[in-house]
N, C-alpha and C positions, 0 to 999 in steps of 0.2 A: 613465334613458331608458325611456320606456314604449313598448310595442308591442302592438298588439291581436293577439291570437292566437286563432284559431278552433280549437276542440277537434276532434280527429279524430273521425271517424265511429265511434261505439261500437256494439258489437253489442247489439241489443235482444232477442235470442232468449230469454233467461231470462224476459223480462217480457211477451213477446207470447204470448198464449194462442191466438188464433184466426187473425188476419190480420196481414199487413204493411201499413204505411202506403202508401197510393197517391198520396201527395203528389208531384207531379212535380218539385218544387224540392229534395227532400231530397238527391238525388245531385248537385245543382249545386255547383260549387266556390265559388259566391258565396252559398251558403246561410248565414244567420246564425242561430245557436241562441239561444234565450232564456236569460235569466240562470239560470233553474232548469231542470234536466233533466226532460224529459218522459218519463213512464213510461206505457206502454200495456198495459193488461190487458183482455183480452176482444177480441172481434171488432170490426172497423171496417167500416162500411158503405161500399160501393164508390161510391155516388152522392154522399154528403155528406162522406165521410171522417170521420164521427163514430163513436165507439165504440158498440157495441151497447147498447141500453137495458136489455136483459134481464140485464145483469151484476148480480149480487147483491153484489158486493164494493164496499163504500162507497169504498174508496180509489181503485178504478178509476173509479168514477162521478165522483168529485171531480176526478181528473186529466183525465178526458175533457172536462171543461168548458173547458179551456184552448183558445184559438183556435189554428188551424194557423198555422205560420210563413208569412209572406208574402215574396215576393222583394223584395230591397232596391231602392230607387229608383236610377235611374242618376245618377251624380254627374258633373257637368261639371268639367273641368280648366281652370283659368284660369292659363295660363302661356304664355310665348313659344313659338310653334310654329315650328320651323325646317324643316318638311317632312321630306324624307328624311334619315335619320341619316347624318352625314358619315363617321364612323369605323366602318367594318365593318357587319356585319349583326347583327340581334338574334336571339335564340333563337326558334325557332318555338314558338308558344303553342298548346298542345293544347286550351285551354279553348274557343277559338272553334270548334274542330272538334266538341266535344261539344255545347255549347249556344251558339248565336249570339245570345242574347237581350241580353247586356249589353256586347257589343262589347269583349271582353277585349283584342283586338288594338289597338284605339284606346287603351285604357288603357296598354298597354306602350309605345306610341309616345309618349304624353304623359309617361310617367315618364322615358323616355330623353331626351326634349326638355328636361325640367326639370333632369336631371342634366347634360346638355350645357351648359345655360345657366350652370351653376356656374363653368365655365371663363372666363366673360366678366365675372365679378364683379371689382371693383377689388381688386387685391392687388399688393403689391410683389414677391411671389415667385410662382413658377410653380405652377399647380395640377397635381395628379396625377389623371389620369382614373381613373374607377372602372370596372373591368372588369365584364363581365356575369356572371362566375362567382360573384358574391355574396360575395367575400372582402373583408375590411376593408382599406382603404388610406387613407393619410394624404392629406388634400385640400390642406392648406396649412399653412404655419408661421406664418400671420398671427395676431396676438394676439387679433383679434376673433372668430375661429372656432376652436372647440376641436377638434371632430371631426365626421365624418359617418359614421354607422353604418347599415349595411343588414342587416336581420334577414331571413335567408333561411329560409323555412318550407317545409313540404311542399306537395304539390299543392293541398291543401284550405286552406292558410293563405295569407295575403296578405303582400305586401312593402310595407314603409313606409320612408320616408326621413325622418329627423329631424335637424335641425341645431341644435346647442347654441350659443348665442351667449354670448360672454364680453365683457362691457362693457369698453370701453376707458376710460382715465382721462378722456378728453375726451368728455363726454356728447353734444356737438354733432357728433361725428365721424360720417361717413357709415356707415350700417349696411345690411345686406342679410340676406335670409333665404329659406329654402325651406320652405314649409309642407307639411303632409300633402297629397299630391296626391289621395288618395282622398277626403279630406274636402271637396275643392272650394275650398280657400282660394287666394287670389291669390298667384302667384309674383312677387316684386318685385325690381327692381334699381334702386336709387334714383339712383345716380350713373351716368348714361348714358355719360359720357366714358370710363368704365373699359372699356366694351366695345371702343372704338376702340384703347385702349392694349393690351388683351389680344390684339388681332388679330396682333401680332407673334409670339405664341407659336404658331407653326405646328407641328403634329405630323406634317405630311407629310414634312418634311425636317428631321431632328434637327440637322444641322449649322447650317442657317440659324437655327434657334431659339436654339441656344447662342451663335452669333456675335452675334445681335441682342441677346440678354440681356446678354452681356459688354459690348457697345457701350453699352447703356443704363446699366449700372453704372459704366462709365468716365465717361460724361457726368455722372452724378450726383456722382461723386467730384470731377470737375473743377469743377462748379458750387459744391461746398462749399469748394473752395480759392480760388475767385474773390475772395472777400472778403479772405482773407489776402494773396493776391497784390497786390490793390489797395493794401492797407495798407503792404506792403513797398515797392511802387513809390513810394508817396507819401513814405515815409521816405528812400528813395534820392534822390529829387529834392530833398528838403529838405536832406539832408546835402551834396549836390553844390553847392547854392546857398551853403551856409555855407562850404564849402571854397573856392569861387571868391571869396567875399568876403574870406576870410582871406588868400588869395594876393594880392589886390589891395592889402591893407594891409601885406603883408610887404615890408620894404625890399629893393629889388633890389640884388644884389651889384654892386659897382663893378668893371667889367671893366678890368683893367690893360692899357693899351695899350703894347705894347712898341715903343719908339721905335728904329727901326733907324738907327744913326749913318751919316752919309754918308761920313766920312773913310776908313773901312776899305774902302769899295766904290767909290772914285773910279775910273771907267774909264780905261784907258790911251789915250793919243792914238795916232794913226796912226804918228807918228814914234817913239814909245816902243815900240810893237809891232814896227816894222821893225827897231829896234835889237836887240830880244830875239831875233827870228828869225835875224838875222845871226850873233849869238853862238852860236845853236844849230847853225849850219851846220857841215859837216864840215871846211871849210877852216881853222876856228879851234880845232880840237881841241887842238893842242899850243901854242897861243898863250895867253899870260897875259893875261887880259882885265881883271883888277882885282887890286890888292894892298892888303890892310889892314895899315897900318904898326903900329898898337898891338898887334895880335895876331900880326903877321908871318905872315899867311896869304895865299898867292897863289891866285887863282881863275883857272884856265885854262878853255879851252873844253870840255875833257874833263870837268873837275869840274862845270862848270855844266850838263852834260848830264843830271844827276840831276833837274833841274827840268822836264825835258820830260815829257809825259804818260806815265803807266804806269811811272814809274821810282822807285826808292827813294832817299831823301835820304841823303847821306853826311855825315860829321862836319864837313868843311871848310865846306860851305854852311851847316849849322846853327850852327856856332860863329861864323862871320862875321856871320850875321844877328842872333845874340844880342848881338854887340858893337855892331851898328848900333842895336839897340833901346836899349842903355845910353847910347849917344851921343845918341840922340833925347831921352831923359829929361834928360840934362845940358843940352841946348840949351833945353828948355822945362820946367823943373822944376815949375812950377805947373800945367801941363797934364796931366802924367803922374804916376803914383804913384812913390814912391821904392822902387826895386826893385834886387835883385841877381840877376844871371844867371850861374849856374855853367855851364861848358862841358860837353861830353859826356864828358870824362874824369874829372870830379870823383867821381862815384859809383863808378866802377871803382876809383879809388884808395881811397876810403873803405871800401868793402866789396869785398874781393878774395876770392880762393879761400881764403885763410887766415882770413877773417872780418873783423870790424870793426876798423879801424885809424885812430884819430884822428891819430896822429902823421904819417901819410902826407900829410895835407892841412892840417896846422896852419899852415904858412906861406902858404897860398893867400889868406888873408884878413887879412893884417897891416894895421895902420892906415896905414903908410907906402905900401903898395901900393894900397889901395883909397881911402883918404882918409875912410873912415867905418867904423863897426862894424856887423856884421850884425844885431845886436840892435836897431839904430835903423831898419832898413828895414821898410817895410810888408809887402812880399812878397819871398820868396826862391824862385827857380825852379831846379829840379834836373832836367835831362833824364836819363832812364834808358833805356839800350838793353838790351833783353832778347833778345839773339841776333839775331832778325829782326824785332823789333817795338819801336817807340818809344812810351814812356809819359812822363808828367810827374808829378813830386811838387812840391808847393807848401807852403812854410812860411809860414803867414799869421800874422805877428806882430800885426797890427792886430786880428784877431778871435780870436787864440789858438787856431788850428786847424791841423791837418795834413791836407792834401787830396791825394788821389790821383786822377788823371784818365787814363782809358784809353779810347781811341776804340773799343775792342772790349768795353768794360764788364768788364775784368779787375780782379782784386783781389789785392793783395799786401801784407799788413800788415807783413812783415819790412822793407820799404823805409821805411815810416813810423816803425817802431820804431828803425831805425838813424839816421834823421834826427833823431828826438827826442833820442836819446843824443848825437848830434853837437852839437845846440844847447845841451845842458846843459854839455858840455865846452867849447864855444866861448865861452859867456857867462862861465864860470868862468876860462878861460884869458885872454881878451882884456879883459874888463870887471871881473872879480873878483866877479861876482854869481852867486848860486845861483838858478837858474830851473828849476822842475820842469815841463819840457815834457812829461813823460810823463802829466801830468794833463790835458793839452789834449785836445780832441775830435779824433778821427781820423775823417775822412769820406771815403768812397769815392764820389765823385760819379757818380750814375747819369743824372741828367737833363742830358745834354750831347750835343752833336752827335756822331753816330756815322758811322764810315766804312762804305762799301758795297762796298769792294773790298779787295784785299790789298796795296796799295802806297802808299796815301795817309796812313799812320799818322804819318810824319814831318811832313807838311804840316799835319795836324790838331794835332800837338803845338806847332808854331811858332805857329799861330793861337790856340791856348789862351793862350800866353804873351803874344801881341800884344794880344789883347782884355783880358786881366786887367790888363796894365800900363797900359792906357788907362782902366781902371775901368769897362769895358763888360761887359755880359752876353755870353754865348756865343750870338750871334744869327746864326749862319751854318750851312751844311749842306754835304752832299756836292756839291751843284750848283755851289758857289762854288770848288771846288778848282782847276779849270782856270784861272780868273781869278787865284787866289792864286799859282799857280805862275808865271804871267807877271809878276805884280806883284813877287814876291820876286826873280825874276831881274833885273828892271829896277832894284830898289833895291840889289841887290848890285853890279851893273855901275856904278851911280852912287855906290855907297858912302854911301847916305843912306836911312834908313828914314822914310817919311812917316807 
């Protein structure tokens, strides 16, 4: 970087013999010295300012031929003028107080205006203002401008501003520059739109400037992401269309319609309901309302009271109803499955407090008493009373399974293990066959109707048996329990299961 430097005023006393120069411009701060230093020997005339001709020294006579220095011409400053400087006041210039010839104050104003215009040059980053103290400060981090340097000299030296340009890779990119103000070159800002952009950099309120700058950066980053977001949006729409097409061609699952049979839910007539309510009355508590001859069980009004709402079922009602189900199968063998219905005392005999005892129930299933072998039945139902709760165990010979049904979703593998051992002993005792029932699947049915109270467990157990013996699924719920109680009472009073 070059800077024109004016040499300080040097003492000429060793070289002045007679007089000092009377040139009024010598003490001016804008006096420019010639390339060679002038030496004065001998006297100078006051009128012409020439050295005395009477000097005999040839060196003095030769030097005296040089012309006197003239005042430099006034240089015009071609740069945007903004009038009064916005940011602060300039230093007072003493030059104009000494000599008002060259309008030094106008020069300072022009210089400050040029430096102020640098803040409006297009730049993606904020400019740093140059303070008036003459220190070096970074102007911008832009790649097109390297630095701005201010050379501060003494009172007799001048200040110059020079901008080094660093060419960008794109030669067609917009450029700007600040020339030497003292040389009168034009100050140019080629891209005028950058001035409007830089107006957001307000130095009056730093917070506003920082917020605007942050907002602009966010906007620029958002614009860079727009293309990516559009591409992602297009891919999402395309994938959604493909997915919708695949769903259209996908075979729809066939919904299994559960056919609710009509027979288990045939409503009672008014006559049948009246008959049941008369049986529930207190006048018939000690009266025998029905007697089942094959099982020799009498059903009195007091025993039938267990079918009234909120009552627990007793052994007599359950055993009579199971006998009626067996008789129903005998009447219509083609309509119902071939089943065997153990009464409520069977499991208590088989598994007592002393443990498993097959001999206690060996005679319960003789060929002469039943007329068939258990191994030939499709299903065998075993009611299990567990203190205050009724559950059901099912030996499914047709599917080689052991099922356990609890309206409260209980689990008891000991019951199924005991029944598996019983079937092994029964088949070997009655048929002479070795059947490994222990290898059968044991299933604790979970997807089954559940009771919602503490007294309908016996009714649920009877309906499990009723629907299985019909070959139906368990398509009932807690809401049907009041109806099932009335229907069971009607069927026991008439000793016929429908």
